[in-house]
Structure formats: C-alpha cells, structure tokens
N, C-alpha and C positions, 0 to 999 in steps of 0.2 A: 945340477938338479934344480936349484932355485930358478934358473932361467926357464926350464921346462915348465915348472909350476906357474911362473909368471905368464908365459906364452899361452898356456892352457886357460888361465884366468881371463886373459884378454879375449881369446876366442869365445869363451862362454859369455862374456859381457857383450861382445858384438852380436852373438846369437840372440841374446835376450833383447837387444835393441832392434832386432829384425834385419840385420845385415845379411843379405842373401849369400854373398861370397863366404862369409864366416860359416854359415850353415853348410855350404858345400864342403868347406875344409873339414868341418866336424864329420860330415857324412862320409867323406873319403877316408877318414881315419878310424871309423868304427868297423869292427869285424863284420864280414858279410852276413853272418847269422843274425846280426842285430840291426843292420841297416834297412832303411825303407827304400825300395827301388824308386827312382825318380826319372821322369822323362827328361831328356837333355834339352829339348826345345818345347816350348808351349806357346799357345796363342797369346797375343798381347793382353787380352782381358785377364786371363789366368795369371800372367806375369805381373800385371798391375795389382791383383789381389795378393800375390805372394810378397811383392815389394811393400805393400801398404799395411798388411796385417802380420805381425811377427809370429802369430800362432799358426799361420798357414806356412808349412815348410816345404811343400812340393805338390806335385800333380802326377798321378799314375792311373792308367786304365779308366779315364773319364771321372776321376775322383780327386777332389782336393784332399791333401793329406795334412793333418793337424799335428802339432807338437805332442799332443797327448795320445798319439797313435790312432785316433779316430779318423774317419773319412766322411766325405759328403759328396754325393753324386753331383757332377757339374751340369750334365745335360741329360734329361730323361728321354731325348730323342723324339719327343712329340712336337709337332707343329701346333701352335696355339693361336687362337684369335686374341685380340687385345684384351677382351673381357676374361678369357680363360687364363691368360698370363697374369692379369691382375689378381685373380683368385687363387692361382696355384702355380706360381713361378718357380722354376728351378734357377740355379745360379746363372746359367747361360742366358736365360730370358732377360735378365737384368740389363744385358748389354745390347739388346736388339735395336734400341733407338739411340744413336750416337748423340752426345752433347754437341750442340752447334755453337760456333763462335760468331753469332750474329745478334743484333739487338733484340729481335723478336723471334724466338725459336718457333719452328713450325711443327715440332713434335713435343712429346711429354717425357723426355729422357729423365730417368731417375724415379719415375713413379712405380715402375714394376720392380718389386723386391722379393727376394727369396726369404721367406720367414725362417726356414731352417738355417740359412747362413747367418742371418742377423741374430737369431737366438743363440747360435754357437759362438758368435763373436762377442755379443754384449750381455748375454744371460737369458735364461728361459723363464725366469720369474721376475716379478716386480722387485723383490728384495735383491736378486742377483744384479739387476740393472742398477738399482738405486745405490748400491755400495760403491759404485764407480762414478757417481755424479758429483760434480763440483760446481761451485759458482764461478762464473766468468763475468767480469765487468765489461759490458758491451758499450763501446763508444762513450766513456764517462763524460767527456766534454760536450759532445753533441747530442747524446741521447740519455745517458745515465741509467741504463737498464742493467739488471743482473740476469744473466741467462744460466740456466742449469744445463750442463753439458757433460758428456762422458770424458773422463780422464784417460780412457784406454787409447792406445795407439797414438798418443800425442795429440788427440783431437782438441782437447781444451786449450792446450798450449798454442796450437795452430790458430784456433779461433781468437785467442788473446792477441796474437801477432796481427791478424787482420784488423781487429778492433783498434789497436794502436795506430796502424797505418791509416785507417779511415779517420780517426780522431786528429791525426797530424795534418789533415787537409782542411783548413778552415773554410774553403770554398764549398765544402759539402754540408756545412751547418744548415744551409737553406733547404736541404733535402732531409731534414730531421725525420719527417714522417716515413720516408723511404728506408731510413736506417733503423727505425723502430721495428723490432722483431717480436711477433706474437707467436709463442710456441705452446703447443698442447703438451701436457705431461704424458709420459709413456706409462700406460697402465699395466702393461704386461698381458693384456687381453686384446683380442680382436673383436 
C-alpha cells in the first residue's frame, strides 16, 4: 500500500513539474467519465506549448486544454494581415514567423502575441502578474542590473542560468552596453 501511495505521489509531483509523460500516465488511469480527451499527435507548436507550460495539459478540437479544465481556441481560422495579427492574434498566429538562426533576422518573430494566452498563463490583472515577479541578478559582474521577471514555469531560474553563463565569459565585458537590459514594467493594460 505504501508503495502505491509513493508511486502516486511521484506521478503527481511530475505532473506539477510539467512532465508530459506523467500527465499521460495520470490521464490513462482516470476513469473515462472524468478524463479529458486528448489528440494523440499535435503540431510542433502546440507540443512546444504543452512541453513549456505545465498548466497546458493537452489539445483537443482546436483548443488548448488547461489543468483547470478551461480551454482556449488555438486557431480562429482567419487569415490575417500583419497589422491584424498584431491587434488580434490567436495562439496559432504567434507561430507564423519562425525564429531564424542567423545574425540579422529578416522577420519579427515573437512580436505577434495572443493576449488571451498570456493572460491565462501569467494573470489577467496587474496584481495577478505581480505576485509571481521576482528579482533576478542580471550579469552581476559585467552589468550589475536587477531584473524583475516571472517565477512561473521556471522562467526566472532559466534567466539566472543565462546570466551566470554570460558573466562567466570575461571576453563579454567589453559588450556591457549590449548586455544591459531595459525592460518596461507590465501594467496589466494595453
């Protein structure tokens, strides 16, 4: 009995940490009347969201499925101009321009964002966003700046790792101005 409880606790911990296979194991063992139907294969962009955000547990019928049982439409089916996508993007629109692995990108990947998705992930109000903001020391040796960054989904921890890696490279000290980051605070309004 204690082994069963331990196994269940491990699976719950893995689910909380966003491990997709653990989520599948839990989903396989929930009675059909309670389980959320999930598509077996999804496009790489949807899979990246599922892998990156532990609160997104699946995808079904063109909707992201969240752990709280809510859903969000992935693609509204409308072809949009760049301006239309900037003003009213769905989740699928965010992936329309791929990130390029070249020195000077020829597009503006990452600029199109789904407000509905970001509000679901990070909070709908200033206070909801603010409660998860932590200070991250950004390149303490080379820059010495404190950044306010979300602690959700391991983001602040990942930023701290990048900071340490950049600080460990003394040859980058001459690029101090490039390492300095100016961020606007999130106001919760558009």
